[in-house]
Backbone as JSON Lines, residues from 0, in Angstrom:
{"i":0,"aa":"M","n":[1.08,-1.75,0.4],"ca":[0.1,0.09,-0.17],"c":[0.77,1.39,0.24]}
{"i":1,"aa":"R","n":[0.9,1.82,-1.62],"ca":[1.56,3.54,-1.14],"c":[0.89,4.37,-0.21]}
{"i":2,"aa":"E","n":[1.59,5.29,0.04],"ca":[0.73,6.2,1.19],"c":[1.43,7.53,0.65]}
{"i":3,"aa":"V","n":[0.56,8.36,0.7],"ca":[1.37,10.29,0.65],"c":[0.29,10.8,1.42]}
{"i":4,"aa":"E","n":[1.13,12.65,2.73],"ca":[0.25,12.7,3.2],"c":[-0.05,13.75,2.42]}
{"i":5,"aa":"L","n":[-1.23,14.12,2.51],"ca":[-1.92,15.61,2.24],"c":[-2.16,16.42,3.19]}
{"i":6,"aa":"N","n":[-1.87,17.72,2.95],"ca":[-1.27,18.66,3.0],"c":[-1.81,20.46,2.47]}
{"i":7,"aa":"S","n":[-2.11,21.22,3.18],"ca":[-2.29,22.25,2.27],"c":[-1.57,22.42,1.01]}
{"i":8,"aa":"R","n":[-0.43,22.51,1.75],"ca":[0.47,23.03,0.25],"c":[0.49,22.01,-0.72]}
{"i":9,"aa":"N","n":[0.0,20.87,-1.07],"ca":[0.09,19.67,-2.44],"c":[-1.67,18.79,-2.28]}
{"i":10,"aa":"S","n":[-2.78,19.46,-1.89],"ca":[-3.75,18.64,-2.17],"c":[-3.97,18.8,-3.35]}
{"i":11,"aa":"L","n":[-3.2,19.38,-4.61],"ca":[-4.04,19.74,-5.51],"c":[-3.29,18.27,-6.41]}
{"i":12,"aa":"E","n":[-2.35,18.45,-6.21],"ca":[-1.22,17.44,-6.39],"c":[-1.78,15.44,-5.82]}
{"i":13,"aa":"V","n":[-1.87,15.35,-4.54],"ca":[-2.48,14.21,-4.2],"c":[-3.73,14.38,-4.43]}
{"i":14,"aa":"L","n":[-4.52,14.82,-4.79],"ca":[-5.66,14.79,-5.65],"c":[-5.76,14.12,-6.88]}
{"i":15,"aa":"Q","n":[-4.44,14.45,-7.77],"ca":[-4.19,13.73,-9.41],"c":[-4.28,12.56,-9.04]}
{"i":16,"aa":"Q","n":[-3.32,12.15,-8.11],"ca":[-2.52,10.61,-7.39],"c":[-4.41,9.95,-7.58]}
{"i":17,"aa":"A","n":[-4.22,10.99,-6.55],"ca":[-6.01,9.77,-6.29],"c":[-6.79,9.33,-7.4]}
{"i":18,"aa":"V","n":[-6.84,10.5,-8.01],"ca":[-8.01,10.28,-9.59],"c":[-7.04,9.34,-10.11]}
{"i":19,"aa":"D","n":[-5.72,9.98,-10.92],"ca":[-5.17,7.94,-11.54],"c":[-5.0,6.7,-11.0]}
{"i":20,"aa":"V","n":[-5.39,6.64,-9.55],"ca":[-5.39,5.22,-8.95],"c":[-6.87,5.11,-9.18]}
{"i":21,"aa":"L","n":[-8.09,5.87,-9.11],"ca":[-9.1,5.69,-9.73],"c":[-9.38,5.26,-11.05]}
{"i":22,"aa":"N","n":[-8.92,6.0,-11.34],"ca":[-9.09,5.39,-13.32],"c":[-8.66,4.64,-13.45]}
{"i":23,"aa":"R","n":[-7.76,3.77,-13.0],"ca":[-6.76,2.07,-13.82],"c":[-7.55,1.23,-12.93]}
{"i":24,"aa":"G","n":[-8.32,1.44,-11.79],"ca":[-9.73,0.6,-11.41],"c":[-8.45,0.24,-9.7]}
{"i":25,"aa":"G","n":[-8.09,1.23,-9.16],"ca":[-7.74,1.46,-8.24],"c":[-8.38,1.35,-6.89]}
{"i":26,"aa":"V","n":[-7.81,1.19,-5.77],"ca":[-8.62,1.56,-3.81],"c":[-7.73,1.81,-3.61]}
{"i":27,"aa":"I","n":[-8.3,3.31,-2.82],"ca":[-7.66,4.39,-2.08],"c":[-8.43,4.26,-0.33]}
{"i":28,"aa":"V","n":[-8.18,4.65,0.18],"ca":[-8.01,5.26,1.8],"c":[-7.91,6.54,1.91]}
{"i":29,"aa":"Y","n":[-9.24,7.34,1.94],"ca":[-9.23,8.21,2.23],"c":[-9.16,9.38,3.43]}
{"i":30,"aa":"P","n":[-9.26,10.07,4.06],"ca":[-9.8,10.96,5.2],"c":[-11.28,11.29,4.5]}
{"i":31,"aa":"T","n":[-12.8,11.05,5.4],"ca":[-14.36,11.41,5.57],"c":[-14.41,12.7,6.87]}
{"i":32,"aa":"E","n":[-15.71,12.98,7.01],"ca":[-16.15,13.92,7.88],"c":[-16.23,12.97,8.84]}
{"i":33,"aa":"T","n":[-16.09,11.19,9.05],"ca":[-16.29,11.1,9.83],"c":[-14.77,9.88,10.84]}
{"i":34,"aa":"S","n":[-14.05,9.1,9.54],"ca":[-13.02,8.08,9.35],"c":[-13.16,8.07,8.72]}
{"i":35,"aa":"Y","n":[-11.61,7.06,8.55],"ca":[-11.32,6.89,7.18],"c":[-11.39,6.11,6.84]}
{"i":36,"aa":"G","n":[-11.75,6.21,5.04],"ca":[-12.89,5.6,3.78],"c":[-12.38,4.86,3.27]}
{"i":37,"aa":"L","n":[-13.06,3.29,2.52],"ca":[-12.67,3.06,1.82],"c":[-12.79,3.21,0.35]}
{"i":38,"aa":"G","n":[-12.35,3.16,-0.77],"ca":[-12.89,3.82,-1.99],"c":[-12.77,2.89,-3.42]}
{"i":39,"aa":"G","n":[-13.43,2.89,-3.57],"ca":[-12.76,2.56,-5.78],"c":[-14.04,3.22,-6.77]}
{"i":40,"aa":"N","n":[-14.16,3.12,-7.81],"ca":[-14.73,3.03,-8.62],"c":[-15.94,2.55,-9.01]}
{"i":41,"aa":"F","n":[-17.4,3.34,-8.01],"ca":[-18.41,1.91,-8.06],"c":[-19.44,1.3,-8.92]}
{"i":42,"aa":"F","n":[-18.48,1.45,-10.21],"ca":[-19.39,1.52,-11.06],"c":[-18.28,-0.17,-11.58]}
{"i":43,"aa":"D","n":[-17.41,-0.01,-11.5],"ca":[-16.49,-1.24,-11.49],"c":[-16.84,-2.31,-10.98]}
{"i":44,"aa":"K","n":[-17.35,-3.36,-12.01],"ca":[-17.38,-4.86,-10.76],"c":[-15.98,-4.98,-10.08]}
{"i":45,"aa":"K","n":[-14.65,-5.44,-11.08],"ca":[-13.31,-5.25,-10.37],"c":[-13.21,-5.21,-9.41]}
{"i":46,"aa":"V","n":[-13.24,-3.47,-9.24],"ca":[-12.92,-2.68,-8.57],"c":[-14.22,-3.16,-7.07]}
{"i":47,"aa":"V","n":[-15.66,-3.47,-6.92],"ca":[-16.08,-3.56,-6.01],"c":[-15.69,-4.99,-5.59]}
{"i":48,"aa":"N","n":[-15.29,-6.18,-6.38],"ca":[-14.95,-7.47,-5.57],"c":[-13.62,-7.13,-4.86]}
{"i":49,"aa":"K","n":[-13.12,-6.19,-5.67],"ca":[-11.79,-6.12,-4.76],"c":[-12.55,-4.96,-3.29]}
{"i":50,"aa":"I","n":[-12.77,-4.66,-2.92],"ca":[-12.98,-3.98,-1.9],"c":[-13.68,-4.97,-0.8]}
{"i":51,"aa":"Y","n":[-14.37,-5.74,-1.28],"ca":[-15.04,-7.13,-0.53],"c":[-13.89,-8.18,-0.59]}
{"i":52,"aa":"Q","n":[-12.72,-7.76,-1.24],"ca":[-11.86,-8.94,-0.39],"c":[-10.93,-8.28,0.24]}
{"i":53,"aa":"I","n":[-10.67,-6.96,-0.04],"ca":[-9.78,-6.11,1.12],"c":[-10.99,-6.01,2.52]}
{"i":54,"aa":"K","n":[-11.55,-6.06,1.48],"ca":[-12.34,-6.08,3.72],"c":[-11.91,-7.26,4.77]}
{"i":55,"aa":"Q","n":[-12.63,-7.96,3.66],"ca":[-12.89,-9.62,4.57],"c":[-14.5,-9.24,4.92]}
{"i":56,"aa":"R","n":[-15.19,-9.17,3.97],"ca":[-16.73,-9.08,4.03],"c":[-17.24,-9.63,3.03]}
{"i":57,"aa":"D","n":[-18.47,-9.75,3.68],"ca":[-19.56,-10.8,3.03],"c":[-20.11,-9.69,2.27]}
{"i":58,"aa":"E","n":[-19.5,-10.88,0.86],"ca":[-20.62,-10.12,-0.88],"c":[-22.14,-9.82,-0.77]}
{"i":59,"aa":"N","n":[-23.06,-9.97,0.47],"ca":[-24.44,-9.76,0.53],"c":[-24.5,-8.55,1.46]}
{"i":60,"aa":"K","n":[-24.0,-8.43,1.64],"ca":[-23.98,-7.09,2.07],"c":[-23.32,-5.32,1.96]}
{"i":61,"aa":"P","n":[-24.43,-5.16,1.24],"ca":[-24.09,-4.26,0.2],"c":[-23.54,-2.69,0.63]}
{"i":62,"aa":"L","n":[-22.41,-2.3,-0.13],"ca":[-21.69,-0.77,0.41],"c":[-22.13,0.21,-0.18]}
{"i":63,"aa":"P","n":[-22.26,1.25,0.28],"ca":[-22.47,2.19,0.64],"c":[-21.36,3.09,-0.59]}
{"i":64,"aa":"V","n":[-22.47,4.37,-1.14],"ca":[-20.73,5.09,-2.61],"c":[-21.46,6.78,-2.24]}
{"i":65,"aa":"I","n":[-20.72,7.04,-2.03],"ca":[-20.74,8.98,-2.03],"c":[-20.87,9.57,-3.73]}
{"i":66,"aa":"V","n":[-21.17,10.38,-3.49],"ca":[-21.88,10.76,-4.42],"c":[-21.55,12.39,-5.23]}
{"i":67,"aa":"P","n":[-21.01,13.52,-5.51],"ca":[-20.66,14.21,-6.22],"c":[-21.97,15.58,-5.78]}
{"i":68,"aa":"D","n":[-23.0,14.86,-5.87],"ca":[-23.89,15.94,-5.85],"c":[-25.39,15.6,-5.73]}
{"i":69,"aa":"M","n":[-26.74,16.37,-5.61],"ca":[-27.94,15.71,-5.53],"c":[-28.32,15.49,-7.36]}
{"i":70,"aa":"M","n":[-28.17,16.1,-8.04],"ca":[-28.35,15.4,-9.52],"c":[-27.69,14.06,-9.72]}
{"i":71,"aa":"T","n":[-26.92,13.69,-8.79],"ca":[-26.11,12.86,-9.8],"c":[-26.57,11.04,-8.85]}
{"i":72,"aa":"A","n":[-26.89,12.14,-7.54],"ca":[-27.98,10.86,-6.51],"c":[-28.98,10.39,-7.69]}
{"i":73,"aa":"T","n":[-29.95,11.66,-7.86],"ca":[-31.12,10.97,-8.76],"c":[-30.92,10.4,-9.7]}
{"i":74,"aa":"T","n":[-29.7,10.13,-11.14],"ca":[-29.33,9.24,-11.64],"c":[-29.98,7.65,-10.89]}
{"i":75,"aa":"L","n":[-29.47,7.27,-9.96],"ca":[-29.01,6.04,-9.08],"c":[-29.98,5.82,-8.01]}
{"i":76,"aa":"V","n":[-30.41,6.44,-8.06],"ca":[-32.0,5.74,-6.91],"c":[-33.43,6.93,-6.88]}
{"i":77,"aa":"E","n":[-34.43,6.74,-6.25],"ca":[-35.43,7.14,-6.95],"c":[-35.29,8.22,-5.23]}
{"i":78,"aa":"F","n":[-36.15,8.78,-5.08],"ca":[-36.14,10.19,-4.16],"c":[-38.07,10.22,-3.54]}
{"i":79,"aa":"P","n":[-38.09,9.24,-3.19],"ca":[-39.54,9.52,-2.69],"c":[-39.42,11.02,-1.79]}
{"i":80,"aa":"Q","n":[-40.83,11.13,-1.12],"ca":[-40.84,12.47,-0.72],"c":[-39.79,12.88,0.91]}
{"i":81,"aa":"Q","n":[-40.13,12.41,1.65],"ca":[-39.02,12.05,2.42],"c":[-37.69,11.53,2.41]}
{"i":82,"aa":"A","n":[-37.62,11.61,1.67],"ca":[-36.01,11.3,1.19],"c":[-35.15,12.72,0.7]}
{"i":83,"aa":"L","n":[-36.47,12.87,-0.66],"ca":[-35.7,14.24,-1.05],"c":[-34.99,15.6,0.3]}
{"i":84,"aa":"R","n":[-36.34,15.92,1.2],"ca":[-36.59,16.62,2.91],"c":[-35.7,16.1,3.2]}
{"i":85,"aa":"L","n":[-34.95,15.43,3.64],"ca":[-33.38,14.83,4.94],"c":[-32.24,15.67,3.0]}
{"i":86,"aa":"A","n":[-32.19,15.06,2.26],"ca":[-31.5,15.47,1.73],"c":[-31.24,17.09,1.29]}
{"i":87,"aa":"T","n":[-32.2,17.8,1.0],"ca":[-32.29,18.87,0.91],"c":[-31.91,19.5,2.79]}
{"i":88,"aa":"E","n":[-32.0,19.47,3.5],"ca":[-31.74,19.4,4.69],"c":[-31.1,19.03,4.59]}
{"i":89,"aa":"H","n":[-30.08,18.59,5.0],"ca":[-28.83,17.5,5.58],"c":[-27.49,16.94,4.7]}
{"i":90,"aa":"W","n":[-27.66,17.02,3.6],"ca":[-26.6,17.29,2.6],"c":[-25.82,18.47,2.37]}
{"i":91,"aa":"P","n":[-24.85,18.56,1.73],"ca":[-23.46,17.63,1.5],"c":[-23.14,16.87,3.62]}
{"i":92,"aa":"G","n":[-23.26,16.29,4.23],"ca":[-23.41,15.91,5.68],"c":[-23.61,14.53,5.95]}
{"i":93,"aa":"P","n":[-22.95,13.55,7.04],"ca":[-22.69,12.7,6.51],"c":[-24.08,12.45,7.74]}
{"i":94,"aa":"L","n":[-25.18,12.18,6.26],"ca":[-26.22,11.28,6.28],"c":[-26.57,10.52,4.85]}
{"i":95,"aa":"N","n":[-26.41,9.08,5.26],"ca":[-26.23,8.02,4.27],"c":[-27.89,8.01,4.02]}
{"i":96,"aa":"L","n":[-28.59,7.94,2.74],"ca":[-29.86,7.7,2.63],"c":[-29.96,6.53,1.47]}
{"i":97,"aa":"V","n":[-31.0,4.62,2.51],"ca":[-30.8,3.94,1.87],"c":[-32.29,3.9,1.13]}
{"i":98,"aa":"L","n":[-31.42,4.12,-0.75],"ca":[-32.88,4.31,-1.2],"c":[-33.09,3.55,-2.36]}
{"i":99,"aa":"P","n":[-34.43,3.13,-2.59],"ca":[-34.56,2.36,-4.17],"c":[-33.43,2.36,-4.6]}
{"i":100,"aa":"Y","n":[-32.87,1.46,-5.26],"ca":[-32.07,1.19,-6.51],"c":[-32.2,1.25,-8.54]}
{"i":101,"aa":"R","n":[-32.19,2.1,-8.81],"ca":[-32.67,2.24,-10.1],"c":[-32.27,0.97,-11.38]}
{"i":102,"aa":"Y","n":[-31.32,0.41,-10.5],"ca":[-30.49,-0.13,-11.66],"c":[-30.59,-2.21,-10.73]}
{"i":103,"aa":"C","n":[-30.82,-1.78,-10.32],"ca":[-30.46,-3.62,-9.72],"c":[-30.89,-4.77,-10.16]}
{"i":104,"aa":"Q","n":[-31.84,-5.2,-10.85],"ca":[-31.4,-5.91,-12.21],"c":[-30.97,-6.08,-12.74]}
{"i":105,"aa":"A","n":[-30.42,-4.74,-13.46],"ca":[-29.71,-5.12,-14.43],"c":[-28.13,-5.09,-13.14]}
{"i":106,"aa":"N","n":[-27.51,-4.48,-12.48],"ca":[-26.42,-4.49,-12.09],"c":[-26.44,-6.36,-11.2]}
{"i":107,"aa":"H","n":[-27.69,-6.7,-11.05],"ca":[-27.28,-8.83,-10.43],"c":[-26.43,-7.93,-8.53]}
{"i":108,"aa":"C","n":[-27.99,-7.32,-7.9],"ca":[-27.68,-6.58,-6.59],"c":[-28.36,-7.48,-5.34]}
{"i":109,"aa":"H","n":[-28.05,-7.4,-4.72],"ca":[-28.84,-8.69,-3.36],"c":[-29.69,-7.93,-2.92]}
{"i":110,"aa":"N","n":[-30.14,-6.75,-3.25],"ca":[-31.32,-6.69,-2.77],"c":[-31.66,-5.13,-3.24]}
{"i":111,"aa":"D","n":[-32.94,-4.39,-2.97],"ca":[-33.34,-3.22,-4.38],"c":[-33.02,-2.15,-3.79]}
{"i":112,"aa":"F","n":[-32.4,-1.36,-2.42],"ca":[-31.7,-0.55,-2.2],"c":[-30.2,-0.1,-2.65]}
{"i":113,"aa":"L","n":[-30.24,1.06,-2.58],"ca":[-28.43,1.67,-2.47],"c":[-28.01,2.43,-1.35]}
{"i":114,"aa":"A","n":[-27.35,2.33,-0.95],"ca":[-26.95,4.14,0.36],"c":[-26.15,4.52,-0.13]}
{"i":115,"aa":"L","n":[-26.35,6.13,-0.13],"ca":[-25.66,6.83,-0.57],"c":[-25.44,8.07,0.08]}
{"i":116,"aa":"R","n":[-25.1,8.9,-0.01],"ca":[-24.34,10.65,0.53],"c":[-23.88,10.86,-0.35]}
{"i":117,"aa":"V","n":[-23.56,12.93,0.22],"ca":[-22.87,13.22,-0.84],"c":[-21.83,13.93,0.76]}
{"i":118,"aa":"S","n":[-20.27,13.95,0.9],"ca":[-19.75,14.33,2.23],"c":[-19.95,15.52,2.12]}
{"i":119,"aa":"S","n":[-19.38,16.16,3.12],"ca":[-19.0,17.74,3.31],"c":[-17.19,17.97,3.53]}
{"i":120,"aa":"H","n":[-16.9,16.19,3.41],"ca":[-15.01,17.27,3.36],"c":[-14.76,17.64,2.43]}
{"i":121,"aa":"H","n":[-14.22,18.26,2.47],"ca":[-13.48,19.6,1.51],"c":[-12.58,18.54,0.42]}
{"i":122,"aa":"F","n":[-11.53,17.26,1.34],"ca":[-10.73,16.83,0.04],"c":[-11.94,15.71,-0.78]}
{"i":123,"aa":"V","n":[-12.79,15.12,-0.34],"ca":[-14.18,14.32,-0.94],"c":[-14.69,14.65,-1.9]}
{"i":124,"aa":"R","n":[-14.96,15.96,-1.63],"ca":[-16.16,16.63,-2.97],"c":[-15.43,17.28,-3.52]}
{"i":125,"aa":"D","n":[-13.73,17.19,-3.12],"ca":[-12.71,17.95,-4.5],"c":[-12.53,16.86,-5.81]}
{"i":126,"aa":"L","n":[-12.17,15.58,-5.23],"ca":[-12.33,14.0,-5.36],"c":[-13.38,14.29,-6.37]}
{"i":127,"aa":"L","n":[-14.3,13.78,-6.01],"ca":[-15.58,13.6,-6.95],"c":[-15.87,14.53,-7.92]}
{"i":128,"aa":"I","n":[-15.69,15.24,-7.99],"ca":[-15.45,16.53,-8.82],"c":[-14.62,15.91,-10.16]}
{"i":129,"aa":"H","n":[-13.04,15.97,-9.42],"ca":[-12.8,16.09,-10.26],"c":[-12.47,14.65,-10.8]}
{"i":130,"aa":"F","n":[-12.84,12.71,-10.57],"ca":[-13.52,12.01,-10.72],"c":[-14.22,11.78,-11.97]}
{"i":131,"aa":"G","n":[-15.72,13.1,-11.44],"ca":[-15.85,12.85,-11.72],"c":[-17.41,11.51,-12.45]}
{"i":132,"aa":"S","n":[-17.49,11.05,-10.57],"ca":[-18.43,10.56,-11.08],"c":[-18.83,9.18,-9.34]}
{"i":133,"aa":"A","n":[-19.5,8.41,-9.27],"ca":[-19.92,7.68,-7.78],"c":[-18.56,7.21,-7.51]}
{"i":134,"aa":"I","n":[-17.84,6.4,-6.37],"ca":[-17.25,6.0,-5.5],"c":[-17.72,5.61,-4.06]}
{"i":135,"aa":"I","n":[-17.71,4.0,-4.14],"ca":[-17.75,3.52,-3.06],"c":[-16.64,4.01,-2.14]}
{"i":136,"aa":"S","n":[-17.98,4.17,-0.9],"ca":[-17.52,4.59,0.82],"c":[-18.14,4.22,1.93]}
{"i":137,"aa":"T","n":[-16.82,2.77,1.28],"ca":[-17.02,2.38,3.17],"c":[-15.48,2.3,3.95]}
{"i":138,"aa":"S","n":[-16.05,2.47,5.79],"ca":[-15.1,2.45,6.82],"c":[-13.41,1.7,5.28]}
{"i":139,"aa":"A","n":[-12.38,1.87,6.01],"ca":[-11.25,1.83,5.93],"c":[-10.74,0.86,6.66]}
{"i":140,"aa":"N","n":[-11.44,-0.4,7.23],"ca":[-10.94,-1.25,7.93],"c":[-11.37,-3.19,7.81]}
{"i":141,"aa":"I","n":[-10.82,-3.8,8.48],"ca":[-11.33,-5.14,8.15],"c":[-12.15,-5.11,8.77]}
{"i":142,"aa":"A","n":[-13.43,-6.01,7.84],"ca":[-14.49,-6.64,8.85],"c":[-15.07,-7.31,10.0]}
{"i":143,"aa":"D","n":[-15.6,-6.1,10.55],"ca":[-15.71,-6.54,11.64],"c":[-14.36,-5.51,13.14]}
{"i":144,"aa":"E","n":[-14.08,-5.15,12.21],"ca":[-13.34,-4.27,13.69],"c":[-13.73,-2.53,13.55]}
{"i":145,"aa":"G","n":[-13.36,-2.01,14.71],"ca":[-13.23,-0.82,14.49],"c":[-13.05,0.19,13.76]}
{"i":146,"aa":"D","n":[-13.48,1.28,13.29],"ca":[-12.85,2.67,12.99],"c":[-11.87,2.91,12.67]}
{"i":147,"aa":"C","n":[-11.28,3.26,11.9],"ca":[-9.66,3.94,11.86],"c":[-9.88,5.38,11.71]}
{"i":148,"aa":"Y","n":[-9.52,5.81,12.61],"ca":[-9.1,7.29,13.48],"c":[-8.02,8.11,12.81]}
{"i":149,"aa":"T","n":[-6.66,6.74,12.83],"ca":[-5.41,7.49,13.51],"c":[-4.13,7.28,12.38]}
{"i":150,"aa":"V","n":[-3.98,7.51,12.17],"ca":[-3.12,6.81,11.16],"c":[-2.21,5.58,10.65]}
{"i":151,"aa":"E","n":[-1.57,5.59,12.45],"ca":[-1.08,4.3,12.69],"c":[-2.17,2.93,12.55]}
{"i":152,"aa":"N","n":[-3.11,3.14,12.54],"ca":[-4.41,2.5,13.48],"c":[-4.6,1.58,12.15]}
{"i":153,"aa":"V","n":[-4.79,2.89,10.36],"ca":[-4.71,2.59,9.43],"c":[-3.66,1.04,8.67]}
{"i":154,"aa":"R","n":[-2.78,1.82,9.31],"ca":[-1.03,1.33,8.7],"c":[-1.76,-0.55,9.58]}
{"i":155,"aa":"R","n":[-2.19,0.19,10.72],"ca":[-1.92,-1.92,11.23],"c":[-3.42,-2.26,10.3]}
{"i":156,"aa":"Q","n":[-3.75,-2.15,10.16],"ca":[-5.44,-2.99,9.71],"c":[-4.96,-3.88,8.08]}
{"i":157,"aa":"F","n":[-4.21,-3.16,7.91],"ca":[-3.51,-3.55,6.23],"c":[-2.3,-4.35,6.51]}
{"i":158,"aa":"K","n":[-1.5,-3.86,7.22],"ca":[-0.4,-3.75,7.41],"c":[0.0,-5.59,6.76]}
{"i":159,"aa":"Q","n":[-0.88,-7.06,7.05],"ca":[-0.4,-8.24,7.24],"c":[-1.5,-8.99,6.24]}
{"i":160,"aa":"A","n":[-2.23,-7.24,5.5],"ca":[-3.81,-8.43,4.26],"c":[-3.15,-9.21,3.49]}
{"i":161,"aa":"E","n":[-3.98,-10.05,3.6],"ca":[-3.6,-10.64,2.2],"c":[-4.09,-9.98,0.84]}
{"i":162,"aa":"H","n":[-4.8,-8.27,0.85],"ca":[-5.28,-7.47,-0.16],"c":[-5.56,-6.76,0.3]}
{"i":163,"aa":"Q","n":[-4.99,-5.44,-0.09],"ca":[-4.35,-4.19,0.43],"c":[-4.99,-3.05,-1.27]}
{"i":164,"aa":"P","n":[-4.72,-2.09,0.24],"ca":[-5.75,-0.82,-0.94],"c":[-4.14,-0.1,-1.67]}
{"i":165,"aa":"D","n":[-4.96,0.54,-3.04],"ca":[-3.02,0.13,-3.79],"c":[-2.7,1.93,-3.31]}
{"i":166,"aa":"L","n":[-3.59,2.42,-2.34],"ca":[-3.15,3.92,-1.39],"c":[-3.45,4.34,-0.5]}
{"i":167,"aa":"F","n":[-2.82,5.04,0.15],"ca":[-3.5,5.91,1.65],"c":[-2.98,6.72,1.5]}
{"i":168,"aa":"I","n":[-4.45,7.84,1.31],"ca":[-3.94,9.17,1.89],"c":[-4.44,9.56,3.24]}
{"i":169,"aa":"N","n":[-3.08,9.9,3.03],"ca":[-2.69,10.05,5.23],"c":[-3.1,11.94,4.69]}
{"i":170,"aa":"F","n":[-3.84,11.97,6.16],"ca":[-3.92,13.01,6.43],"c":[-4.86,13.18,8.01]}
{"i":171,"aa":"G","n":[-3.26,13.04,8.73],"ca":[-2.87,12.63,9.63],"c":[-4.34,12.16,11.07]}
{"i":172,"aa":"N","n":[-3.44,12.02,11.83],"ca":[-5.48,11.39,12.78],"c":[-6.57,12.0,12.64]}
{"i":173,"aa":"L","n":[-7.21,12.11,12.55],"ca":[-8.77,12.42,12.0],"c":[-9.1,12.82,13.91]}
{"i":174,"aa":"P","n":[-10.56,13.58,13.53],"ca":[-11.35,13.74,14.98],"c":[-11.75,12.34,14.98]}
{"i":175,"aa":"K","n":[-12.15,12.46,16.73],"ca":[-13.18,10.78,16.79],"c":[-14.52,10.8,16.57]}
{"i":176,"aa":"N","n":[-14.62,11.46,15.43],"ca":[-16.6,11.71,14.94],"c":[-17.26,10.91,14.86]}
{"i":177,"aa":"Q","n":[-18.79,10.04,15.26],"ca":[-19.79,9.29,14.98],"c":[-19.51,8.68,13.59]}
{"i":178,"aa":"P","n":[-19.69,7.8,13.34],"ca":[-19.88,7.45,12.02],"c":[-21.43,7.97,11.5]}
{"i":179,"aa":"S","n":[-21.65,8.31,10.37],"ca":[-22.65,8.22,10.16],"c":[-23.8,8.56,9.96]}
{"i":180,"aa":"T","n":[-25.0,8.88,10.55],"ca":[-26.28,8.64,10.42],"c":[-26.75,7.23,9.1]}
{"i":181,"aa":"T","n":[-27.73,6.61,8.77],"ca":[-28.53,5.76,7.88],"c":[-30.32,5.31,7.81]}
{"i":182,"aa":"I","n":[-30.66,6.02,7.01],"ca":[-32.2,6.11,7.45],"c":[-32.39,5.64,5.83]}
{"i":183,"aa":"K","n":[-33.08,4.28,6.19],"ca":[-33.87,3.53,4.69],"c":[-35.24,4.26,4.46]}
{"i":184,"aa":"I","n":[-35.66,4.97,3.35],"ca":[-36.68,4.78,3.07],"c":[-37.46,4.51,1.62]}
{"i":185,"aa":"D","n":[-38.47,3.77,1.78],"ca":[-38.52,3.45,0.37],"c":[-40.36,3.11,-0.52]}
{"i":186,"aa":"K","n":[-40.24,3.33,-1.44],"ca":[-40.78,3.75,-2.94],"c":[-42.48,4.04,-2.37]}
{"i":187,"aa":"D","n":[-42.65,3.42,-1.05],"ca":[-44.05,4.17,-0.21],"c":[-43.85,4.75,0.77]}
{"i":188,"aa":"N","n":[-42.53,5.85,0.7],"ca":[-42.05,7.11,1.59],"c":[-41.89,6.14,3.98]}
{"i":189,"aa":"K","n":[-41.89,4.5,3.36],"ca":[-41.98,4.19,4.87],"c":[-40.39,4.26,5.1]}
{"i":190,"aa":"V","n":[-40.17,5.29,6.42],"ca":[-38.88,5.96,6.45],"c":[-37.97,4.09,7.87]}
{"i":191,"aa":"Q","n":[-36.99,4.52,8.12],"ca":[-36.47,3.65,9.2],"c":[-34.85,3.59,9.12]}
{"i":192,"aa":"I","n":[-34.88,4.18,11.09],"ca":[-33.4,4.6,10.89],"c":[-32.57,3.49,11.25]}
{"i":193,"aa":"L","n":[-31.77,3.48,10.86],"ca":[-30.78,1.8,10.57],"c":[-29.58,2.24,11.67]}
{"i":194,"aa":"R","n":[-29.19,3.14,11.67],"ca":[-28.95,3.96,12.55],"c":[-28.15,5.73,13.04]}
{"i":195,"aa":"Q","n":[-28.52,5.3,13.89],"ca":[-28.55,6.56,14.58],"c":[-26.64,7.13,15.23]}
{"i":196,"aa":"G","n":[-26.24,8.4,13.74],"ca":[-24.59,8.33,14.09],"c":[-25.15,9.93,14.69]}
{"i":197,"aa":"S","n":[-23.86,10.44,13.46],"ca":[-23.04,12.57,14.54],"c":[-24.01,12.89,14.34]}
{"i":198,"aa":"L","n":[-25.23,12.86,13.09],"ca":[-26.52,13.86,12.71],"c":[-28.0,12.65,13.91]}
{"i":199,"aa":"K","n":[-27.73,13.8,14.5],"ca":[-29.23,12.64,14.86],"c":[-31.04,13.51,14.2]}
{"i":200,"aa":"I","n":[-31.47,12.82,13.72],"ca":[-32.3,13.11,13.3],"c":[-34.02,12.62,13.64]}
{"i":201,"aa":"D","n":[-34.82,12.97,14.13],"ca":[-35.81,12.54,14.61],"c":[-36.96,12.07,13.76]}
{"i":202,"aa":"I","n":[-37.54,10.86,13.55],"ca":[-38.32,10.78,12.09],"c":[-40.04,10.7,13.12]}
């Protein structure tokens, strides 16, 4: 796993390196507004499989994604009225919406929903703008291990792993924020809070 340090002086250079890795079908570890995330091209099946291998995660458990903006989100999922309200109020931010996925049958999904959000982290937003597409955004850890907030923890998680990320974007130790809040909304506008995280929402 190659490592590059991100700071205010080299953000454009690191951004380009990250985009290059994504364009080549690679997987990156990157900072988010919660913890370090693990990501790759959502539309590349080989990349999706690689992330499952890296995390040692059950392939029946879907992976969440981040998108550049609301417009991109509407091309992937349907937005019931409640979802549209929550997205308008809380995006960009630590809110995952689990919504009816438009292309589930075509992509042989395990369920009919896709979890997605628009990130408020400046690096992630720039990354998505330059990459121009949705990327997977799951926690950068081995399945059932804790989220990674420190540089040493990221290194330790993947040091002995058989499958590793291609690039670690080291932004130093992150504040130990709670995970993102996750809310599922079906076509009938039924709302279910799956995880109450850093963003407190009452339905």
